[in-house]
C-alpha positions in Angstrom: 8.4 -2.2 19.1 4.3 -2.1 19.4 2.7 -4.8 19.0 0.9 -5.5 16.0 -1.9 -8.2 14.9 -3.0 -8.3 11.2 -6.2 -10.2 10.7 -7.0 -10.6 6.6 -11.1 -11.1 6.0 -10.9 -11.7 2.4 -8.6 -10.5 -0.4 -10.5 -6.9 0.4 -10.8 -6.2 3.6 -7.9 -6.7 6.7 -7.8 -5.1 10.0 -4.6 -4.0 11.8 -5.0 -4.1 16.2 -2.2 -2.1 17.5 -1.3 -2.0 20.8 1.1 0.6 22.6 1.7 1.0 26.5 4.7 2.2 26.7 7.8 4.4 24.2 10.3 1.9 24.4 14.2 2.4 22.8 13.8 0.6 19.4 9.7 2.8 19.1 11.3 6.1 20.1 13.9 5.6 17.9 11.3 4.7 14.7 9.2 8.0 15.4 12.0 10.6 16.0 13.9 9.1 12.3 10.2 9.3 10.8 9.3 13.2 12.0 11.3 14.4 8.6 9.5 12.6 6.3 6.2 12.6 7.8 6.4 16.6 8.2 8.6 17.7 5.5 8.3 15.0 2.2 10.8 13.0 1.0 12.8 15.1 -0.7 13.1 18.2 1.6 16.3 20.2 2.4 15.5 21.1 6.1 17.1 18.9 9.4 15.8 17.0 11.3 16.2 19.5 14.7 13.6 22.7 12.3 11.5 19.6 11.8 11.2 18.5 15.4 10.9 22.0 17.3 8.3 23.3 13.9 6.4 19.6 15.4 6.5 20.0 19.4 5.3 23.8 18.0 3.1 22.1 16.7 1.0 20.2 19.1 1.9 22.9 22.0 -0.4 25.1 20.1 -3.5 22.8 20.3 -5.9 22.2 23.7 -5.4 17.9 24.8 -7.8 16.6 22.5 -6.6 18.3 19.1 -3.0 16.7 21.1 -4.7 13.2 20.6 -6.3 13.6 17.9 -2.8 14.6 16.0 -0.7 11.9 17.8 -2.4 9.7 17.0 -3.2 10.5 12.9 1.0 10.7 13.0 1.4 7.2 14.7 -0.9 6.0 12.2 1.5 7.7 9.1 3.9 6.3 11.8 2.8 2.8 10.6 1.5 3.3 7.3 5.2 4.6 6.5 6.7 1.0 8.3 4.9 -1.4 5.8 6.2 0.7 2.9 2.7 2.7 1.8 4.6 5.9 -0.6 3.1 9.0 1.5 1.4 11.1 -0.9 0.7 14.3 1.3 2.4 16.7 4.0 1.6 15.9 7.9 1.6 20.1 8.5 -0.1 21.7 6.4 0.8 23.8 4.0 1.0 27.6 5.2 2.5 27.8 8.7 0.3 27.1 11.4 -3.0 26.6 9.8 -5.3 23.8 10.2 -5.0 21.1 6.7 -8.6 20.4 5.8 -8.9 17.7 3.8 -7.6 14.0 3.8 -5.9 12.9 7.2 -3.6 10.9 4.2 -3.2 9.7 1.0 -1.2 6.9 -0.1 0.0 4.5 -2.8 1.1 0.8 -2.2 1.6 -0.8 -5.7 0.5 1.5 -7.6 -2.9 1.3 -5.9 -4.3 4.7 -3.6 -4.9 5.1 -0.8 -7.0 7.6 1.6 -6.9 7.4 5.2 -9.2 9.2 7.9 -8.1 9.2 11.4 -10.3 9.7 14.6 -9.5 9.3 18.0 -11.3 9.8 21.8 -9.5 9.4 25.6 -13.7 9.4 26.4 -13.7 6.6 29.2 -15.9 2.8 27.4 -15.2 4.5 24.0 -15.5 2.6 21.2 -12.9 1.2 18.7 -16.4 -0.1 16.1 -17.8 3.9 16.9 -14.8 5.6 16.3 -14.9 3.2 13.5 -17.8 4.3 11.8 -17.4 8.0 12.2 -14.0 8.3 10.2 -15.7 6.1 7.7 -19.2 8.0 7.5 -16.4 11.6 7.4 -14.9 9.8 3.8 -18.4 8.9 2.6 -18.8 12.5 3.4 -16.1 14.1 1.5 -16.3 11.9 -1.5 -19.6 11.9 -1.9 -20.5 15.3 -1.0 -20.2 19.1 -1.1 -18.1 20.1 2.1 -17.1 23.4 2.3 -13.6 22.6 1.2 -12.5 21.0 -1.8 -10.0 17.8 -0.1 -9.6 16.6 -3.2 -7.5 20.4 -4.1 -5.9 20.3 -0.5 -4.3 16.5 -1.4 -3.5 18.4 -4.8 -2.0 21.4 -3.4 0.5 18.6 -1.4 1.7 16.1 -4.6 2.7 19.0 -6.5 4.8 20.0 -3.9 8.5 19.7 -4.4 9.5 17.9 -1.5 6.8 15.5 -1.8 7.4 15.0 -5.9 4.5 12.9 -6.7 4.1 11.6 -10.2 2.8 14.1 -12.1 0.2 11.0 -14.4 -1.0 10.8 -10.3 -1.5 14.4 -9.4 -3.5 14.7 -12.8 -6.2 12.6 -11.5 -6.7 14.0 -8.0 -6.9 16.9 -10.3 -9.0 16.2 -11.9 -11.5 15.0 -9.5 -11.5 18.4 -8.0 -12.3 19.9 -10.8 -15.2 17.4 -10.9 -15.8 18.6 -7.2 -15.8 22.3 -7.6 -18.5 21.2 -9.8 -20.2 18.7 -8.1 -19.4 16.0 -9.4 -19.3 13.7 -6.7 -17.6 10.1 -6.7 -18.5 7.1 -5.3 -16.8 5.8 -2.0 -17.4 2.3 -3.5 -14.7 2.9 -6.1 -11.6 3.7 -3.6 -9.0 1.9 -1.2 -9.3 3.2 2.3 -8.7 3.1 5.8 -10.7 4.0 8.7 -8.7 4.7 11.8 -9.5 4.3 16.0 -7.1 5.0 18.0 -8.2 4.9 22.2 -6.5 6.9 24.5 -7.3 4.6 28.3 -4.2 6.5 30.2 -4.4 4.0 34.0 -7.1 1.7 32.6 -4.4 0.4 29.8 -5.4 -3.0 28.5 -4.8 -4.8 25.0 -7.2 -4.4 22.0 -9.6 -8.0 23.1 -9.2 -8.3 19.5 -12.0 -11.3 18.9 -14.3 -9.3 20.7 -13.7 -6.7 18.4 -13.5 -8.2 15.2 -16.6 -10.1 15.5 -18.4 -6.0 15.9 -15.7 -4.9 13.2 -17.2 -7.9 10.7 -20.4 -7.0 11.4 -19.7 -3.0 10.9 -18.4 -3.0 8.1 -21.3 -5.1 5.8 -22.7 -1.8 5.7 -19.4 -0.2 4.6 -18.5 0.3 0.6 -15.6 0.4 -0.1 -12.7 -0.9 -3.0 -10.7 -2.0 -0.6 -10.5 -1.7 3.2 -7.6 -1.4 5.8 -9.1 -0.7 9.7 -6.7 0.1 12.5 -7.6 -0.1 15.9 -5.3 1.7 18.3 -5.1 1.0 22.2 -2.4 4.0 22.9 -1.7 4.4 26.9 -0.6 7.9 26.8 -0.2 10.7 24.2 2.3 13.4 26.7 5.1 10.5 26.1 5.0 11.4 22.5 5.1 15.0 23.2 7.8 14.3 25.8 10.5 12.2 23.5 10.7 14.7 20.2 13.2 17.6 21.3 15.1 15.1 23.6 
């Protein structure tokens, strides 16, 4: 479906490497079957056709860089849902055509909370380690500093949506974080499980990830990071347009 390698560095640090050269039939079926829940929540009453059209229109309303970022994030959500993480948010914002401000994803797995930040690039010679650093720093900024938009409030609004239907005890925790943020009481990233992600679009220069080389660079980089637990996801993808083309098939 896609070439996945998982490397456990320790009990608290895991690297995921994904290579996506083409979207074969099995992967296409997974993408299509994931659209409704990722876009609308696990309890939505809307049809798959509704969300396929809405997702298609959402992506085509963006420039190429915006499309790359949104599709990279969507693939991350497919991957985490496939690994049985429970999605506690909607990919599409609650307001039509508005920008989702806050965390790129909020998940639960075995009672543990995980926060996602995804970065992508189609620039020649861009490196995964630089995008992972960017994603981590973005998460750290959202957790530890006063930014214009309260990320916890966004997460709270998604979780309490009836089509997401997150457990109320979890919603209460997120609401407390939101209230603290407004009072400029910030969180320490060392308390949290985080998932910084990097997607590189390589086009005709596509090659699989050089895992041995990248692993050494990520190990060095992680020595600078604080976290409770961390999963790093790196993806080499050939094309973003292939994803858009298959949505309305």
